[in-house]
C-alpha positions as CSV (number, residue, x, y, z in Angstrom):
1,X,14.6,117.2,-16.6
2,X,15.8,120.7,-17.2
3,X,19.5,121.2,-17.2
4,X,19.4,123.4,-14.1
5,X,17.4,120.8,-12.2
6,X,19.6,118.0,-13.5
7,X,22.8,119.7,-12.4
8,X,21.4,119.8,-8.9
9,X,20.6,116.1,-9.1
10,X,24.0,115.5,-10.6
11,X,25.6,117.1,-7.6
12,X,23.5,114.9,-5.3
13,X,24.6,111.9,-7.3
14,X,28.1,112.2,-5.8
15,X,26.9,112.1,-2.2
16,X,25.2,109.8,0.2
17,X,24.4,110.1,3.9
18,X,27.2,110.9,6.5
19,X,29.1,113.0,4.0
20,X,30.4,109.9,2.1
21,X,30.8,110.0,-1.6
22,X,29.4,107.6,-4.2
23,X,31.1,108.4,-7.5
24,X,34.3,109.8,-6.1
25,X,37.3,107.6,-5.2
26,X,37.5,108.5,-1.5
27,X,35.2,108.9,1.5
28,X,35.1,111.6,4.2
29,X,33.5,111.5,7.6
30,X,32.0,114.3,9.6
31,X,34.0,117.6,9.8
32,X,36.1,116.6,6.9
33,X,38.0,113.8,8.7
34,X,39.2,111.1,6.4
35,X,37.8,107.7,7.4
36,X,40.6,105.3,8.5
37,X,41.6,102.4,6.3
38,X,39.6,99.3,7.1
39,X,41.1,96.1,8.4
40,X,41.0,92.9,6.3
41,X,38.4,91.4,8.7
42,X,36.2,94.5,8.4
43,X,36.4,94.5,4.6
44,X,35.4,90.8,4.6
45,X,32.5,91.3,7.0
46,X,31.1,94.2,5.0
47,X,31.5,92.3,1.7
48,X,29.5,89.4,3.2
49,X,26.8,91.7,4.3
50,X,26.7,93.5,0.9
51,X,26.5,90.2,-0.9
52,X,23.8,89.0,1.5
53,X,21.6,92.0,0.9
54,X,22.0,91.8,-2.9
55,X,21.0,88.1,-2.8
56,X,17.9,88.8,-0.8
57,X,17.0,91.7,-3.0
58,X,16.7,89.3,-6.0
59,X,13.4,88.2,-4.6
60,X,12.3,90.9,-2.1
61,X,12.1,94.7,-1.9
62,X,14.6,96.2,0.5
63,X,11.7,97.6,2.5
64,X,10.6,94.0,3.4
65,X,14.0,92.7,4.2
66,X,14.9,92.5,7.9
67,X,18.3,92.8,9.6
68,X,17.7,89.2,10.9
69,X,17.4,87.9,7.3
70,X,20.6,89.8,6.2
71,X,22.6,88.4,9.2
72,X,21.4,84.9,8.7
73,X,22.2,84.9,5.0
74,X,25.7,86.3,5.7
75,X,26.1,84.1,8.8
76,X,27.0,87.1,10.9
77,X,25.4,88.2,14.2
78,X,23.3,91.3,14.6
79,X,25.9,93.0,16.9
80,X,28.5,92.8,14.2
81,X,26.0,94.2,11.7
82,X,25.3,97.2,13.9
83,X,29.0,97.8,14.4
84,X,29.1,98.7,10.7
85,X,25.7,99.9,9.7
86,X,22.8,101.6,11.4
87,X,20.1,100.0,9.2
88,X,19.6,98.2,5.9
89,X,19.4,101.4,4.0
90,X,22.9,102.4,5.0
91,X,24.1,99.0,3.9
92,X,22.4,99.6,0.5
93,X,24.2,103.0,0.2
94,X,27.5,101.1,0.9
95,X,26.6,98.7,-2.0
96,X,26.0,101.7,-4.3
97,X,29.3,103.3,-3.2
98,X,31.3,100.1,-3.7
99,X,29.7,99.4,-7.1
100,X,30.4,102.9,-8.2
101,X,34.0,102.6,-7.1
102,X,34.3,99.3,-9.1
103,X,33.0,100.8,-12.3
104,X,35.2,103.9,-11.9
105,X,38.3,101.7,-11.4
106,X,37.4,99.7,-14.5
107,X,36.9,102.7,-16.7
108,X,40.1,104.4,-15.3
109,X,42.2,101.4,-16.4
110,X,42.0,102.9,-19.9
111,X,43.8,106.3,-19.9
112,X,44.1,109.0,-22.5
113,X,41.7,111.4,-24.2
114,X,41.5,109.2,-27.4
115,X,40.4,106.1,-25.6
116,X,36.8,107.0,-25.1
117,X,35.4,104.0,-26.9
118,X,37.4,101.6,-24.9
119,X,36.3,103.3,-21.7
120,X,32.7,103.0,-22.7
121,X,33.2,99.4,-23.6
122,X,34.6,98.7,-20.1
123,X,31.7,100.7,-18.6
124,X,29.0,98.6,-20.3
125,X,31.0,95.4,-19.8
126,X,31.1,96.0,-16.1
127,X,27.4,96.5,-15.9
128,X,26.8,93.2,-17.9
129,X,29.3,91.3,-15.7
130,X,27.5,92.5,-12.5
131,X,24.1,92.6,-13.9
132,X,22.2,91.2,-10.9
133,X,23.7,93.8,-8.6
134,X,22.9,96.7,-11.0
135,X,19.4,95.3,-11.4
136,X,18.5,95.5,-7.7
137,X,20.3,98.8,-7.3
138,X,18.4,100.5,-10.1
139,X,15.2,99.0,-9.0
140,X,15.3,99.6,-5.2
141,X,17.5,102.7,-4.8
142,X,15.7,105.3,-2.5
143,X,15.8,107.9,-5.3
144,X,17.3,108.3,-8.7
145,X,20.7,109.4,-7.3
146,X,22.6,106.2,-8.2
147,X,21.0,106.0,-11.7
148,X,21.9,109.6,-12.5
149,X,25.4,109.2,-11.2
150,X,25.9,106.1,-13.3
151,X,24.5,107.8,-16.4
152,X,26.6,111.0,-15.7
153,X,29.7,108.8,-15.6
154,X,28.9,107.4,-19.1
155,X,28.7,110.9,-20.7
156,X,31.3,112.7,-18.6
157,X,33.8,112.9,-21.5
158,X,31.2,114.1,-23.9
159,X,30.0,117.1,-21.8
160,X,33.6,118.2,-21.2
161,X,34.1,118.5,-24.9
162,X,34.8,122.0,-26.1
163,X,32.0,121.8,-28.7
164,X,29.5,121.1,-26.0
165,X,30.8,123.7,-23.6
166,X,30.6,126.5,-26.3
167,X,27.0,125.7,-27.2
168,X,24.3,128.2,-26.4
169,X,22.4,127.3,-23.3
170,X,19.1,126.3,-25.1
171,X,21.0,123.9,-27.4
172,X,23.1,122.6,-24.5
173,X,20.0,121.9,-22.5
174,X,18.4,120.0,-25.4
175,X,21.5,117.9,-26.1
176,X,22.1,117.3,-22.4
177,X,18.6,115.9,-21.8
178,X,18.9,113.8,-25.0
179,X,22.2,112.1,-24.1
180,X,21.5,111.6,-20.4
181,X,18.1,110.1,-21.0
182,X,19.6,108.0,-23.8
183,X,22.3,106.7,-21.4
184,X,19.7,105.9,-18.8
185,X,17.6,104.1,-21.4
186,X,20.5,101.9,-22.6
187,X,21.5,101.0,-19.0
188,X,17.9,100.0,-18.3
189,X,17.6,97.9,-21.4
190,X,20.9,96.2,-20.6
191,X,19.8,95.1,-17.1
192,X,16.5,93.9,-18.6
193,X,18.5,91.9,-21.2
194,X,16.7,93.8,-24.0
195,X,20.0,94.6,-25.9
196,X,21.5,91.7,-27.9
197,X,24.9,93.4,-28.5
198,X,28.3,92.9,-27.0
199,X,29.9,95.8,-24.9
200,X,32.1,96.8,-27.8
201,X,29.2,97.2,-30.2
202,X,27.2,99.2,-27.6
203,X,30.1,101.5,-27.0
204,X,30.6,102.2,-30.7
205,X,27.0,103.0,-31.3
206,X,26.7,105.1,-28.1
207,X,29.8,107.1,-29.0
208,X,28.6,107.6,-32.6
209,X,25.1,108.8,-31.6
210,X,26.3,111.1,-28.8
211,X,29.3,112.6,-30.7
212,X,27.1,113.0,-33.8
213,X,24.4,114.8,-31.9
214,X,26.9,117.2,-30.3
215,X,28.6,117.9,-33.6
216,X,25.2,118.6,-35.3
217,X,24.4,121.2,-32.7
218,X,27.8,122.7,-32.3
219,X,26.8,125.6,-34.6
220,X,23.9,126.5,-32.3
């Protein structure tokens, strides 16, 4: 992925259909109108439907899952389903959005520029604690938008570093591809249970590798 192409994908990674955002902490409707706060009942209904789809996606592709299956698993009628979602794909996008909101909230619990390692630890811990959800999302998402948005969140602090910003474009592109693909690879291995490390160890290694790479090329 070239940096120019990736930046376009990165921009897409913050958006889903109907002008709602994935990796931002708010959502907007058509014409910039803020969506009204949901009632407790609506939140519960949507959560049941999200959990139902995630459960079904453990064994089937989303393309083969019917609205009837989702409703039966959630014990909710079809009329209620269509009051909230137009189809199963919009429900999947809502799952992506809620998952992204959750991981952002977890990372944001640690404030301060010097708390990067703790933020990364919370990032990787959240993935491990919700591994089944991430497994189906990264397997069955319609494109690579969710994966790219997730990886982008993990390296956000690094690419805002002054050393990275001041690099020449060719060096910046090389490092960008290296760290974004490295992040994607670690996330993939995590959900496949191929990394036998705790979140703190993963965070320390990830920070050391990425920071070291940026420092090594800061002269370029």
